[in-house]
VEXBADREN-394537 format. One line per 2 residues: number of its first residue (from 0); for each residue x, y, z of N, C-alpha, C. Coordinates in steps of 0.02 Angstrom, whole numbers, plus 50000, padded with zeros to 5 digits. Example, Ala and Ser with C-alpha at 12.3 -4.5 7.8 and 13.67 -1.06 7.14 Angstrom:
// VEXBADREN-394537
0	50660,49716,50390,50615,49775,50390,50660,49835,50390 ~ 50642,49888,50354,50684,49947,50357,50645,50002,50394
END
This chain:
// VEXBADREN-394537
0	49126,49028,50639,49166,49081,50605,49121,49145,50598 ~ 49151,49207,50598,49123,49252,50598,49096,49274,50522
2	49042,49292,50533,49009,49334,50476,49029,49385,50449 ~ 49059,49373,50371,49093,49441,50331,49027,49485,50335
4	49054,49557,50334,49006,49618,50332,48992,49648,50288 ~ 48948,49687,50254,48949,49741,50210,48981,49811,50216
6	49048,49813,50237,49062,49877,50244,49060,49927,50198 ~ 49060,49901,50141,49062,49957,50073,48994,49952,50044
8	48957,49999,50020,48900,49992,49989,48902,49974,49926 ~ 48834,49950,49895,48835,49935,49829,48871,49983,49784
10	48839,50043,49788,48876,50093,49766,48946,50116,49744 ~ 48993,50091,49815,49050,50100,49831,49090,50022,49779
12	49054,49961,49785,49074,49927,49751,49094,49936,49676 ~ 49011,49965,49639,49032,49976,49586,49067,50032,49554
14	49083,50059,49589,49142,50131,49592,49207,50098,49590 ~ 49207,50047,49626,49281,50022,49623,49293,49989,49556
16	49252,49946,49530,49248,49925,49508,49264,49960,49420 ~ 49240,50006,49417,49234,50065,49363,49292,50113,49363
18	49306,50134,49419,49362,50193,49431,49428,50161,49453 ~ 49419,50099,49471,49478,50087,49516,49499,50107,49565
20	49452,50146,49600,49481,50171,49674,49422,50206,49717 ~ 49418,50206,49763,49351,50230,49811,49403,50260,49878
22	49365,50297,49897,49380,50315,49976,49292,50308,50026 ~ 49302,50257,50041,49255,50219,50081,49203,50275,50129
24	49153,50261,50138,49138,50314,50191,49150,50284,50258 ~ 49177,50227,50273,49207,50192,50303,49287,50229,50353
26	49274,50229,50397,49357,50264,50428,49363,50216,50495 ~ 49433,50220,50510,49447,50184,50558,49417,50232,50626
28	49377,50186,50664,49370,50211,50750,49424,50219,50790 ~ 49404,50291,50824,49444,50324,50869,49497,50288,50905
30	49507,50238,50929,49551,50195,50969,49578,50164,50928 ~ 49572,50130,50872,49606,50124,50811,49654,50161,50776
32	49629,50225,50774,49669,50257,50740,49736,50287,50800 ~ 49700,50286,50869,49748,50334,50887,49808,50261,50923
34	49785,50212,50911,49833,50153,50919,49888,50160,50836 ~ 49849,50175,50799,49905,50165,50734,49940,50227,50749
36	49928,50287,50756,49944,50346,50765,50006,50340,50826 ~ 50000,50321,50878,50051,50277,50924,50113,50251,50891
38	50085,50192,50851,50145,50138,50823,50189,50187,50757 ~ 50157,50229,50737,50180,50279,50684,50234,50314,50720
40	50214,50350,50765,50264,50396,50796,50297,50369,50827 ~ 50299,50311,50854,50360,50261,50876,50396,50239,50833
42	50382,50219,50778,50427,50182,50703,50464,50262,50693 ~ 50438,50312,50672,50476,50360,50649,50539,50371,50701
44	50503,50376,50771,50559,50404,50811,50630,50352,50835 ~ 50610,50290,50813,50660,50203,50823,50683,50207,50769
46	50679,50228,50705,50722,50230,50660,50725,50285,50610 ~ 50754,50347,50643,50785,50396,50602,50839,50394,50540
48	50853,50339,50536,50896,50331,50481,50873,50320,50424 ~ 50784,50296,50431,50751,50292,50366,50724,50365,50320
50	50720,50421,50368,50697,50477,50336,50640,50471,50295 ~ 50628,50475,50242,50576,50486,50202,50571,50413,50160
52	50605,50383,50187,50617,50312,50148,50552,50249,50155 ~ 50519,50251,50109,50466,50187,50147,50480,50131,50171
54	50455,50127,50227,50480,50051,50262,50422,49991,50245 ~ 50456,49938,50225,50423,49890,50225,50399,49843,50282
56	50335,49813,50275,50320,49749,50325,50325,49778,50389 ~ 50327,49823,50424,50330,49837,50505,50287,49800,50548
58	50229,49762,50505,50183,49712,50560,50206,49646,50542 ~ 50265,49627,50531,50303,49584,50552,50385,49599,50587
60	50390,49605,50637,50449,49641,50668,50505,49583,50652 ~ 50562,49611,50610,50621,49593,50588,50613,49545,50536
62	50568,49563,50502,50539,49555,50418,50606,49594,50372 ~ 50618,49558,50320,50639,49610,50260,50727,49630,50291
64	50747,49669,50238,50816,49692,50248,50826,49749,50266 ~ 50784,49792,50296,50791,49845,50330,50815,49858,50378
66	50796,49825,50432,50830,49806,50500,50789,49866,50525 ~ 50732,49874,50525,50701,49939,50557,50684,49901,50631
68	50667,49938,50674,50638,49916,50738,50576,49942,50745 ~ 50542,49888,50760,50449,49881,50739,50403,49847,50815
70	50365,49872,50816,50322,49862,50866,50272,49788,50831 ~ 50251,49740,50877,50235,49672,50858,50124,49710,50870
72	50141,49753,50875,50053,49766,50883,50038,49799,50810 ~ 50077,49816,50785,50069,49836,50708,50022,49793,50664
74	50022,49712,50668,49983,49676,50670,49894,49676,50663 ~ 49907,49727,50705,49810,49748,50719,49795,49755,50670
76	49825,49815,50641,49779,49855,50592,49770,49814,50527 ~ 49828,49785,50496,49798,49756,50435,49750,49669,50446
78	49742,49671,50492,49699,49613,50511,49636,49629,50560 ~ 49621,49704,50564,49558,49736,50583,49497,49706,50556
80	49454,49670,50592,49412,49622,50531,49375,49681,50483 ~ 49341,49742,50512,49312,49775,50446,49337,49803,50405
82	49416,49798,50383,49470,49806,50328,49462,49756,50301 ~ 49463,49688,50318,49456,49614,50297,49383,49610,50259
84	49342,49652,50292,49273,49630,50279,49272,49672,50202 ~ 49309,49729,50200,49300,49767,50148,49323,49744,50079
86	49390,49716,50111,49424,49689,50047,49398,49640,50018 ~ 49377,49579,50066,49329,49531,50042,49275,49533,49995
88	49245,49601,49991,49176,49611,49970,49225,49640,49889 ~ 49269,49653,49894,49320,49670,49819,49353,49622,49794
90	49379,49558,49831,49431,49524,49796,49405,49454,49821 ~ 49372,49446,49861,49327,49384,49852,49341,49333,49938
92	49338,49298,49959,49343,49271,50023,49415,49243,50053 ~ 49458,49224,50002,49521,49204,50017,49583,49256,49995
94	49592,49266,50054,49641,49354,50069,49713,49316,50092 ~ 49759,49348,50062,49821,49356,50086,49872,49419,50086
96	49873,49429,50156,49924,49497,50175,49967,49470,50143 ~ 50010,49512,50109,50089,49485,50072,50125,49546,50085
98	50107,49603,50124,50134,49663,50130,50117,49714,50171 ~ 50154,49760,50189,50123,49829,50209,50179,49870,50195
100	50161,49947,50178,50223,49988,50185,50186,50059,50205 ~ 50248,50082,50249,50223,50133,50301,50269,50196,50247
102	50216,50249,50242,50256,50320,50208,50258,50380,50267 ~ 50311,50392,50264,50322,50471,50293,50363,50518,50248
104	50325,50583,50262,50354,50641,50231,50364,50687,50287 ~ 50424,50698,50287,50449,50742,50361,50435,50803,50338
106	50436,50865,50380,50461,50932,50363,50502,50939,50327 ~ 50508,50974,50275,50569,50996,50243,50610,50960,50189
108	50578,50896,50178,50589,50834,50134,50561,50871,50061 ~ 50600,50875,50014,50570,50892,49945,50564,50840,49900
110	50573,50766,49920,50567,50719,49854,50495,50696,49855 ~ 50482,50685,49783,50404,50663,49771,50400,50578,49752
112	50354,50558,49752,50338,50482,49734,50308,50498,49649 ~ 50356,50484,49619,50334,50499,49524,50273,50447,49511
114	50249,50468,49447,50188,50423,49441,50212,50362,49402 ~ 50179,50318,49426,50203,50247,49421,50144,50186,49433
116	50139,50133,49424,50079,50080,49427,50108,50041,49468 ~ 50089,50003,49535,50119,49964,49553,50134,49882,49530
118	50172,49851,49552,50179,49786,49529,50212,49768,49475 ~ 50268,49806,49447,50312,49798,49403,50350,49746,49427
120	50379,49748,49491,50416,49697,49509,50393,49656,49563 ~ 50332,49641,49574,50273,49621,49622,50280,49543,49593
122	50296,49486,49617,50293,49428,49589,50238,49379,49598 ~ 50178,49412,49582,50112,49383,49608,50087,49361,49520
124	50051,49292,49533,50015,49270,49447,49975,49242,49465 ~ 49924,49258,49442,49920,49314,49408,49921,49376,49435
126	49940,49435,49423,49954,49492,49472,49875,49528,49473 ~ 49870,49530,49552,49795,49549,49576,49806,49558,49631
128	49808,49619,49643,49832,49652,49726,49774,49709,49729 ~ 49752,49721,49789,49720,49778,49798,49740,49826,49875
130	49761,49866,49867,49801,49916,49903,49752,49954,49960 ~ 49749,49967,50028,49715,49987,50078,49764,50043,50102
132	49763,50099,50095,49805,50152,50104,49780,50211,50166 ~ 49784,50215,50208,49744,50239,50282,49791,50301,50293
134	49753,50345,50300,49792,50405,50309,49797,50411,50400 ~ 49860,50407,50411,49891,50423,50490,49880,50491,50512
136	49886,50539,50472,49885,50610,50485,49849,50636,50436 ~ 49823,50680,50445,49774,50713,50396,49828,50726,50326
138	49803,50713,50259,49838,50729,50197,49802,50774,50138 ~ 49849,50820,50122,49808,50870,50095,49873,50887,50024
140	49845,50920,49977,49878,50944,49936,49943,50978,49963 ~ 49935,51016,50004,49997,51060,50032,50063,51003,50044
142	50043,50957,50083,50094,50912,50112,50110,50834,50081 ~ 50056,50839,50008,50089,50794,49965,50052,50739,49971
144	49982,50741,49956,49947,50671,49969,49940,50654,49911 ~ 49914,50603,49908,49902,50530,49855,49865,50564,49800
146	49908,50537,49744,49855,50573,49673,49843,50496,49634 ~ 49798,50499,49607,49772,50436,49575,49734,50479,49498
148	49744,50432,49448,49698,50434,49379,49639,50393,49385 ~ 49587,50402,49377,49520,50362,49414,49525,50314,49328
150	49505,50258,49316,49497,50229,49258,49572,50209,49235 ~ 49625,50216,49259,49679,50207,49232,49682,50133,49221
152	49651,50088,49270,49668,50026,49293,49641,49986,49221 ~ 49600,50005,49204,49550,49970,49144,49591,49938,49094
154	49644,49962,49061,49669,49941,49028,49712,49847,49055 ~ 49711,49845,49121,49760,49794,49139,49822,49791,49122
156	49850,49835,49125,49924,49841,49100,49971,49886,49150 ~ 50020,49861,49168,50055,49900,49213,50107,49946,49176
158	50113,49962,49110,50133,50015,49073,50206,50000,49075 ~ 50231,50055,49026,50312,50054,49023,50337,50113,49065
160	50384,50077,49104,50427,50141,49160,50504,50137,49153 ~ 50551,50189,49182,50597,50184,49171,50646,50185,49247
162	50690,50180,49267,50728,50183,49307,50748,50266,49339 ~ 50717,50290,49381,50760,50357,49407,50785,50340,49462
164	50868,50345,49471,50901,50352,49537,50919,50433,49562 ~ 50874,50490,49533,50903,50544,49555,50871,50555,49632
166	50904,50616,49654,50873,50626,49718,50820,50671,49743 ~ 50786,50659,49672,50716,50711,49696,50646,50654,49705
168	50660,50583,49698,50609,50539,49698,50623,50474,49756 ~ 50565,50457,49784,50588,50403,49844,50575,50327,49827
170	50552,50325,49761,50552,50272,49714,50570,50263,49653 ~ 50619,50231,49629,50640,50232,49565,50610,50203,49493
172	50546,50176,49514,50499,50155,49458,50449,50218,49430 ~ 50480,50245,49372,50450,50295,49344,50408,50278,49276
174	50354,50312,49276,50298,50287,49213,50321,50338,49150 ~ 50341,50313,49100,50343,50361,49040,50293,50405,49034
176	50320,50469,49013,50257,50520,49012,50224,50501,48955 ~ 50222,50471,48904,50164,50440,48869,50119,50395,48894
178	50123,50370,48953,50086,50316,48988,50020,50343,49007 ~ 50021,50420,49025,49964,50443,49073,49954,50484,49051
180	49877,50529,49088,49861,50586,49068,49854,50619,49129 ~ 49909,50668,49144,49900,50700,49214,49852,50748,49212
182	49825,50762,49176,49762,50814,49166,49701,50793,49213 ~ 49699,50719,49191,49636,50657,49239,49664,50660,49304
184	49701,50687,49330,49727,50667,49395,49690,50704,49461 ~ 49669,50656,49501,49631,50670,49559,49669,50674,49632
186	49669,50725,49655,49706,50732,49735,49641,50700,49781 ~ 49676,50645,49816,49654,50622,49865,49666,50660,49937
188	49635,50698,49948,49633,50730,50027,49603,50701,50080 ~ 49638,50677,50133,49610,50625,50182,49612,50647,50245
190	49562,50648,50290,49571,50671,50377,49602,50594,50383 ~ 49628,50604,50444,49666,50534,50473,49614,50491,50495
192	49631,50439,50484,49566,50390,50485,49533,50368,50432 ~ 49535,50410,50379,49507,50406,50310,49555,50346,50285
194	49532,50319,50223,49578,50288,50161,49550,50282,50096 ~ 49583,50276,50070,49596,50252,49995,49588,50177,49975
196	49558,50146,49936,49553,50088,49913,49586,50091,49849 ~ 49646,50067,49818,49648,50065,49737,49679,49999,49717
198	49659,50005,49652,49692,49936,49610,49763,49927,49599 ~ 49798,49863,49599,49852,49869,49584,49876,49916,49512
200	49832,49918,49478,49860,49942,49402,49825,50006,49403 ~ 49811,50052,49450,49814,50125,49454,49861,50139,49452
202	49873,50213,49398,49917,50269,49392,49908,50305,49465 ~ 49960,50321,49505,49971,50363,49567,50035,50384,49572
204	50031,50440,49616,50087,50475,49633,50084,50520,49696 ~ 50127,50556,49697,50120,50629,49757,50181,50659,49752
206	50149,50724,49763,50194,50789,49757,50251,50781,49832 ~ 50295,50837,49824,50334,50827,49912,50292,50871,49949
208	50315,50874,50015,50275,50885,50084,50297,50970,50081 ~ 50251,51011,50053,50274,51081,50050,50250,51130,50124
210	50226,51085,50167,50191,51112,50241,50217,51112,50294 ~ 50198,51128,50351,50244,51142,50413,50223,51077,50440
212	50196,51023,50428,50177,50954,50467,50192,50889,50424 ~ 50235,50844,50471,50231,50791,50414,50164,50760,50406
214	50178,50719,50348,50113,50665,50303,50149,50616,50317 ~ 50099,50550,50345,50099,50475,50368,50060,50457,50322
216	50048,50385,50299,50021,50346,50270,50032,50276,50288 ~ 49995,50232,50280,49994,50166,50306,49956,50116,50245
218	50002,50092,50201,49959,50040,50142,49984,49972,50164 ~ 49913,49937,50144,49907,49883,50171,49878,49832,50095
220	49939,49777,50089,49943,49748,50009,49904,49684,50029 ~ 49824,49673,49986,49795,49610,49986,49814,49582,49916
222	49820,49517,49921,49799,49461,49853,49752,49417,49863 ~ 49717,49414,49811,49675,49345,49822,49712,49281,49824
224	49685,49236,49856,49729,49174,49853,49704,49115,49810 ~ 49694,49162,49780,49696,49115,49689,49760,49137,49659
226	49816,49169,49683,49850,49196,49643,49909,49166,49679 ~ 49986,49180,49661,50048,49143,49678,50102,49203,49692
228	50119,49207,49754,50172,49250,49760,50225,49215,49746 ~ 50272,49221,49701,50342,49182,49686,50395,49222,49699
230	50411,49208,49760,50482,49227,49809,50549,49237,49755 ~ 50532,49168,49705,50603,49151,49682,50592,49172,49621
232	50555,49217,49597,50549,49264,49531,50568,49318,49538 ~ 50607,49347,49566,50625,49437,49566,50689,49450,49533
234	50696,49501,49503,50735,49530,49460,50793,49548,49513 ~ 50846,49535,49494,50907,49559,49525,50912,49632,49552
236	50882,49685,49507,50895,49750,49535,50853,49763,49584 ~ 50803,49707,49601,50752,49726,49655,50784,49682,49733
238	50846,49666,49721,50882,49621,49783,50886,49653,49838 ~ 50879,49734,49809,50880,49784,49884,50831,49827,49899
240	50817,49879,49918,50766,49901,49927,50705,49873,49975 ~ 50662,49863,49923,50598,49839,49932,50580,49756,49961
242	50647,49741,49927,50667,49659,49928,50613,49608,49948 ~ 50574,49624,49873,50503,49574,49871,50526,49491,49896
244	50582,49476,49874,50599,49402,49885,50594,49384,49975 ~ 50595,49434,50013,50591,49432,50080,50520,49436,50110
246	50475,49464,50082,50377,49457,50103,50360,49415,50137 ~ 50331,49441,50201,50313,49374,50234,50230,49372,50225
248	50204,49316,50183,50142,49300,50182,50085,49291,50244 ~ 50030,49301,50237,49977,49278,50292,49924,49272,50273
250	49895,49205,50286,49838,49190,50264,49793,49227,50306 ~ 49746,49300,50302,49713,49328,50345,49620,49294,50321
252	49607,49265,50283,49541,49228,50273,49549,49167,50208 ~ 49497,49123,50238,49504,49069,50177,49568,49041,50186
254	49572,49007,50136,49634,48955,50123,49670,48982,50054 ~ 49734,48940,50060,49768,48959,49984,49753,48918,49930
256	49724,48941,49884,49680,48922,49830,49749,48885,49787 ~ 49813,48902,49787,49855,48894,49746,49887,48817,49767
258	49899,48818,49838,49945,48768,49862,50010,48787,49835 ~ 50041,48848,49818,50118,48852,49791,50126,48901,49850
260	50093,48935,49888,50136,49022,49911,50148,48981,49966 ~ 50200,49028,49981,50254,48998,50052,50235,49053,50107
262	50227,49026,50145,50196,49057,50215,50262,49051,50269 ~ 50313,49037,50235,50364,49038,50290,50422,49076,50291
264	50431,49111,50210,50484,49145,50190,50469,49224,50224 ~ 50510,49245,50265,50504,49328,50284,50484,49317,50353
266	50482,49273,50380,50453,49263,50463,50517,49246,50510 ~ 50530,49294,50535,50581,49288,50577,50586,49230,50631
END
């Protein structure tokens, strides 16, 4: 069995515990970034109907209900050993990859991702997830980079959201205005191949792409295998769109400590 390596420094681990977010010194090597960019361009080209809608779980072709065309090589990104080593340092040795999300902001689209905390409808019990968001292209303030509020994870609360189905947002979940302090927000500008790692309770958002180039990111969702992903506890309003009841689980390290996770659902 391969030895787990310390990709993150002790200072980075401590920063993650304190702030709920880090931009590691580690970044994807050139050949892995080139693969990711090739796959991203192909996904966009093969699925023009998606526009700027988030694409769920391209790493398992045929999963979910979006009917997107995907390349089986996507699985090489969320199972890349240095990424797993990094996540293991943060949430332990038993890891389940329960989903990935592809984010594309084309030129000319003016929609934003509103302030929200992940997991309002994520059926993970207890709720524990770490996201690794990889910059496929350079992400800047101008093209709508990720914004976070460091420390907003500390209360371990999803907070109060409301449903916003207006044309100006890409996801309907929006935090109530009294649930966050935007003056504390930090813009996460990244070069392609860099990544930001953040806790499930982190308040985050992004502005519209007002640049002349597309902005692309790829988020990997890992949970500790001490939690149960309950595919059968999904609200009716989430039966479309991201369709969490179809998410394919993959044990990427260790074992399922709950003996309750279903690793057959969502796999074509």
